[in-house]
C-alpha positions in Angstrom: 20.2 36.7 32.5 20.1 36.8 28.8 17.1 35.4 26.9 19.2 33.1 24.7 21.0 31.5 27.7 19.0 28.5 28.8 21.8 26.0 29.5 22.9 27.1 33.0 21.5 28.6 36.1 21.1 32.3 35.7 21.1 35.1 38.2 17.3 35.6 38.0 16.6 33.0 40.7 15.8 29.3 40.6 14.2 28.1 37.4 12.2 24.9 37.1 14.2 22.3 35.2 13.5 18.7 34.4 15.8 15.8 35.3 19.1 15.9 33.6 19.8 12.8 31.6 23.3 11.9 30.5 24.0 8.8 28.5 27.3 7.2 29.3 28.7 4.1 27.8 31.9 3.2 29.5 32.2 -0.1 27.6 32.6 1.6 24.2 35.1 4.1 25.6 37.3 1.2 26.9 36.9 -0.6 23.6 38.0 2.5 21.7 41.0 2.8 24.0 41.9 -0.8 23.4 41.5 -0.4 19.7 43.7 2.6 19.6 46.3 0.8 21.7 46.2 -2.1 19.3 46.7 0.2 16.3 49.7 1.8 17.9 51.4 -1.6 18.1 54.1 -2.4 15.6 53.3 -4.7 12.6 55.2 -7.6 14.0 53.1 -7.6 17.2 50.0 -7.8 15.1 51.3 -10.7 13.0 52.4 -12.5 16.2 49.0 -12.1 17.8 47.2 -13.3 14.7 49.6 -16.3 14.4 49.1 -17.2 18.0 45.3 -17.0 17.6 45.5 -19.3 14.6 47.7 -21.8 16.3 45.9 -21.9 19.6 42.2 -21.5 18.5 41.8 -21.5 14.8 43.6 -24.6 13.7 42.2 -26.9 16.4 38.6 -25.8 15.6 39.3 -26.4 11.9 40.7 -29.9 12.7 37.7 -30.7 14.9 35.3 -29.7 12.2 37.2 -31.8 9.6 37.2 -34.8 12.0 33.4 -34.4 12.6 32.8 -34.3 8.8 34.9 -37.4 8.2 33.2 -39.3 11.1 29.7 -38.3 9.9 30.6 -39.5 6.4 31.9 -42.8 7.7 28.9 -43.4 9.9 26.4 -42.7 7.1 28.2 -44.8 4.6 28.3 -47.8 7.1 24.6 -47.4 7.8 23.8 -47.1 4.1 25.8 -50.3 3.3 24.1 -52.2 6.2 20.7 -51.1 4.8 21.7 -52.2 1.3 22.9 -55.6 2.6 19.7 -56.2 4.6 17.5 -55.2 1.8 19.4 -57.5 -0.7 19.2 -60.6 1.5 15.7 -60.1 2.8 13.2 -62.6 1.4 10.9 -60.9 -1.0 7.3 -61.5 -0.1 4.1 -60.8 -1.9 3.1 -57.3 -2.7 0.5 -57.5 0.0 3.2 -58.0 2.6 2.9 -55.6 5.5 -0.7 -54.9 5.0 -2.9 -56.0 7.9 -6.6 -55.4 8.4 -6.6 -53.4 5.2 -9.2 -53.8 2.6 -8.0 -53.0 -0.9 -10.6 -51.5 -3.2 -9.8 -52.1 -6.8 -11.4 -49.4 -9.0 -11.4 -50.3 -12.6 
């Protein structure tokens, strides 16, 4: 056995070695294969996939967000106008209205 060779079992007998740890990430290997397969596809296939994604997923999500925005604007405007009407037609009372069991201390 050579002194520089420490990677394998030598002929000098059994040598004490620690546990061998090997990190394997099969998910990234599969993702890399899928990415390479996607890159090998012709340009029209990529365009068709993007268009299909937009039609099936992208546009409906965009429309739902737009609908939610319009609905929120309508609800808040209706509530603001109801509040305005109620505040306009409510009878104005004295400045002390709403105070109960409160002793006002005037400091002049």
